[in-house]
N, C-alpha and C positions, 0 to 999 in steps of 0.2 A: 453768492448767497441768493436764495430765492425769496428771502424776506424783504418786505418793504417797510419803510419807517418814515413817518412825518417828523421833520425836525423843526424846532423853533429856536430862535436866538433872541436874546434881549440884551440891550446895552444899558449900562448903569453909569450915570455921570457922577464922578466923585465930587465931594464938596471942595471948595477952594478957599474956605476961610482959614485964617492963620490961627495958630495955637494961642489960647487966651489964658492968662493967669490973673487971679487964682481961679480954680475950677468953678464953672458955672453951677448954679442950682436950678432945678426944674420943679415947678410947683405942681403938686398933685393933691387936690382938695386943700386941706390946711397943713399938709405935711410937706416938707422940703427935704431933698437929699442931694448929695453932691454927685455931679456927672463928670467923669474924667474927661479931660480935654481931648483925648484921643478919639473919643466917640463922636465928636462934632468937628474934628479936623479932617484934613485931606488924607490922613492915614487910614480913614475908615475903609474897610474892605467891602466891596459890593456884595449884596445878598445873593446867594446862589438861587438858581431858578427853582420854581416849585416842583418841576419834574425831577430834578436831581435830589431835592429834599424828600420827595415821595419815594424815590428809589432807595434812598438811605434808610427811610423808616420802614421799608418792606424788604429786608435782606433776603427773604425767601423767594422773592420774585425772580424767575429765570427767564431771560430773553431767549426764546426758542427760535432757532434758525434751521430751516430745512435744507440741508446740503445734499441734494439728491445724488450727486456724483460720489458722495462719501457716506451713503446710507448705512453701510455695514458698521460704521463706528459711531454714527450719530443718529440713533433710532428714537431719540426723545423718550426713552423708557422711564427716566427719572426726572424729567422736566415736569412742569405743571400740566396737568391734564384738564381738559375742559369739555363741555358739551358743544353740540353744533351751533346753538344760538350764539354763544360767545364767539365762536370762530367765524360766524357769518359777517361780523363787522369788518368793513374794509376801509374805514377812514373816509376822508372827504375828497381825496384826490383821485379816486379810482374812476375808470371810464364805465359807461353804461354796460358795455358788453362784458367787462370783467365782473360787474355786480351780478349779472345774469348767470355767468358761469359759476360764480362762487355759491350762489344760493342753490343752483341746480345740483352741484356736487354734494353739499351738505344735506340737502333734501333726499338725495339718493342714499347717502349713508344712513340716514334716519329710516328710510323705507326698508332697508335691509334688516335693521334691528327690529323694527315693528312687524316684520314678517314673522318673527318668532314671538315677540312680546308686544302685543297691541297696546297702544297708549303710552309707550315709553317717551320720556322727555330727557333733555340734557341735564347732567348733574348740576350745573350752575343754575339752570332754570328751576330745578326741583328745590335746591337749597334756598333760592330767593322766595319761592312760594311758601315753603315750610316756615321760614323765619317770619314772613308777613302774617301768615295765618296764626301762628302761635302768639305773635304780638297782640293780636286781637283779643286773645284770652288771658293776657297779662304775663306771658312767658317772655322774658328778655335775657340778653346775654349776661346781665349783672345780677339777676335774681334766680337763676336756674342752673342746675347741673344736668349735663347730658350723659347718658350711658349708652354705649354702642355694643351690640352683639352682632358682629360681622364675622366672616371667615377669617382665619388666622393668616391667610395668604397676604403677602406684602403688597400685592397690587390693589388691595382694598384701601390703601393709605390715602389716595387722593380724596376719597369721600370723608374719611376721618379728618383730614386736614381742613376740609370745608366746614365740617361741624365744629372743629376747634376754633375756627375764625369767628363763629357766631357765639359759642357758649364757653370758650376757653377750653382747656384740656378736659376731655371726656373720660369718664371711668370706663375702662375696657372690661367687658364681661363676655368676651369673644369665645367662640367655639368653632370647631370644624363645620364648614358649610353655613355658619351663622347660627347654629343651634346652641342655645345658651345652656351650659351645664353648671353655671355659677351658683344657681339655687337662691333661696331667700337670703342666705348669709352673704353671698356676693352682692346681691342687690342692696341689702341692708348696709353694707360697707359704703357703697356709693352714695346712698341716701344720707348717710351720716356726714358726708362731706359737703352737702348742699348749702348754698347761701340761705340765710334766714331773714324773714321780713321783720322790720323794726316794730316792736309792740306786740304783734300777734305771734311772732315766731314761725309763721307759715313757711313751708318749704315747697319747692317746685322742682319736678323732675321731668325730663323728656327721654323716653326710651326709644332707641332705634334698633330694629332687628331685621335682618334680611340675608338670604343666601346670595351667591353671585355666580356669574357665568360669563364666558367670553363668547362674543360673536364677531369674528374679524371682518375686515372691509370687503371680503369676498362672500360673506354670509355664512361661513362655516361655524356652526355652534361648537363651542368648546376649545377652539383654536386661538392661541395667543403667542406672540413673540415676546420673549423675556430678555432683558438686558444681559449681554455677555454669554448667552446660552445658544449653542448651535441648534439649528432646526426649529421645529414648531413645538411649543409647550401647550399645556392645557389648563382649563379652569372650568368648573371646580373639581379638583382631583378627588375629593372625598365622594362627591356625587357620581363621578365617572366610575369609581371603584364599586359603587352600589348597583349600577345598572344590571350586571349579570344576576344579582340576587333576585330581581323581579322576574326574570326568566325562570329561575329555580322555583320561585313562589307559584308561578303560573302552572308549572308541571305538577305541583302538588307534593305532599309528603315532606314539606320543609319544616324543620324545627326552628321556631323563632325564639330568640333569647327572652327570658322572663322579664317582665317590666321591672325597671329599677336595678337590673343587674348589668354588669359590664365585664369586659376582659381587662384585668388590671394592667396589662402591658399595652392595651389599646383602648383606653377608657372612653374617650370622646367619640371615636368612630363606632365602637360597639354599641354605645347608647343611642347614637343617631341611627344606626342601621336597624336596631330592634324597633325603635319608635316608627321609622318610616315604613317598615314591613308590616307593622300592626295596623297601619292606616288603610291598607287595601286588602280586600278579599281576593283569592286567586282568580275568580271569575271577572273581577274588575280590571285585571291586567290584560292589555291587548295581546293578541296572539304572538306578536313579534317582540314582546317586552316593551319597556319604556325607553324612548330616546332621551337624550340629555335635557332637552327643553322641558319635556314632561316630568322628568325627575326633579328638575329645579322648581317647577311650579308646584309639584307635590310638596317639596320641602318648604316652600313659602307658606302653603296652607297649614302644614304641621306647625311651623314657627308661629303663625298667627294664633292658633289655638293654644299651644302650650305656653307661649310667652305671655299672652294675655292672662292666662290662669296664674302664672308665676307672679306677675306684677300685682294682680289683685290680692294674692296671698301675702305679698310683702308690704304693700303700701296701705297706710291708714288714711282714707280720704278725708277724715276729720282734721288731720294734721297737715296734709299736703295736697296740692293740685298736681296732676300729672298728665302726660300724653304718651300714647303708644303709636309708633309710626313704623309701618312695614312696607316692603317692596322687594324688588330684585335689582341688585347692582349689576350692570352690564358693561363689560370692557370691550370696546370696539377699536382694536388696534389694526395696524397694517397687516396685509395678508402675507407679505414676504419682505425680507430684508433688502431685496433687489429693487424694490419700487417703493418710494416714500409716500406714506399716507399719514396724516396726523392721528395720534392716539386720542381717542375720545372716551368719555364716560357718560353712561346713560343710567337712568333709574326708571323702572316700571313701578309706579305707585300702586299698592294693593289695598292698604287700609290706613286710616288715621283716626284715632279716637282721643278726644280731649276731655278730661274730667276736672271740672272746677266746682268747688264746694259740693262735691258728691254727685253732681249732675253730669252725665256723659253726653257728648255730642260727637256724632260720626260725621266725618268730612270727606267729600270727594275732592282731593287736592287739585285735580285738573279742572273740574267743572266749577268749583267754588272759589278759585283764585285767578287773578289776572297774571298773564305772563309779562316779564320785563322785555324791553327791546334789546336787540343785540348790542347797541351802543351802551345801554345802561349796564348790561352784564360785563362788557369789556372794561368799563370804568370801575365798576364795583369790585371786580376781581383784580384790579391793579394792572390792567393790560398795558403792555409796552410794545412788543413786536407783533406786527400783523403778518401771519403766514401767507405765503403764496398759495394759490389754488392748485392742487394736483391736476395734472392734465388727463389722467385716466382713472378709471375705477376698477382696475384689475380685470377688465373685460367682462364684468358682471352686470347683467340687466336686473336691477332690483325688483322690477315688476315680475319678471320671469322667476326670479328666486322666490319671491313671495308666493306666486302661483304654485310652484313646485312643492314648496313646504306645505302649503294648504292642501294640495292634492294628496300628498303623502299621509298627512294626518287624517284626511277624509277617507282614504282607502282603508286605513287601520280601523277607523270607526265603523265603516260599512262591514268589514270582515267580522268585527265583534258583534254587530247587530244581526248579521246573518246567522252567526253561530248561536246567538241567544234565541232568535226566533225559531231556528231549527229545533233546538232543545225544547222550547215551549210548545211547538207543534207536536212533537213526539209525546210529550207529557199530556198534552190536551187530547191527543188521539187515544192514549191509554185510559185517560180519565173518562172520555166519552164512551169508550167501549165498556168500561166498568159500569157506568151509569145506565147504558142501554141494557146490559145484562141484568142489572138490578130491576129495571122496569119490566122486562120480560118475565122475570121470576115472580114479581108482584102480580102481574096480569094473570099469569098461570095459576097462582094461588087463588085469585079472585074467581076465576072460571071454575075451579074445582069446588 
């Protein structure tokens, strides 16, 4: 095993007193009760260690062990997923050079994700900041219900599980690509399940809505390894299916489905497709269409607009406080089954609005909140096993990957700008020619 673990042992000295009859009594204030002799005799069993008690109280905790020689069967696809900050923690017994290697590896993995989604942070870090910031406005795990509008893909589960740990089971109002089709009725059902405040009856809701995408350890957008499936899979499938539609939109002559209509055999996708295509004009689509990262960012923008409109239509601010939190969920898994890399989850925060007593506050989650330390995250998330640091990063230079991705986007932007200016110049020339002709005609009339 490549995992390392710090072990602790404690000894418990048993009592040596003999059994006493009749049973003793123990005073507690003015009340006395009988204490069985077995509890104070040598038969008393030693208490179990705190570590074993914690493990028993968290049955969902999985000890992740990276067995590189057996990576094909132990790819960690269903073990707990974390962000880089959690995994940076290396315990107290690591050597300085290992600490350097560890941080360098996880920083590179983060650079690869940020090459596509600037400002992304680890899922655990994001959850920590969200909980702390919401607590400042009075939202806690015991007085709030959460509602999640994520993609229906099973790999969104780690984020849902993290939200469940804070707020208990959330109301699922999911849709393909995270686009909510539950409507005011769906939101109303979730709101009717909310805890209520004593006396005032106030309710509190936190709405999470976001699309998702995979960016593997080699920097390939859309690529993800799934448990038990041969070869490379992809996410988000709904947004990938939509990419050719933007090329068709660019060419012109495309008929877009009327707003509010859908294919009854494909309702969620058809609603999503129509809404996404209505968001752009043909001239706004780059000449080569939209890559998956661009489609995902467009989807996030659409979700921000439509979900905010939906929440405000469904929620009565005189009755409840609420928060709307959006972003992009990013799955950063290993590039191949033949080389082990830890599966990680990132969030790119895009908006957070909290409404208390009818007053809205917009929050920049990264700038307005403090990050926890790796040790704090490791302890808070019930960390048990420390994973070894992978020895390679699939031969990818994250700086080069970021530069290439940026260069590709800039080339597309330049092509569009050149096309726009060319058209504008042609129109300006025609306009100038018409203006010149008009001036000459006017001058001719004056001379006559």
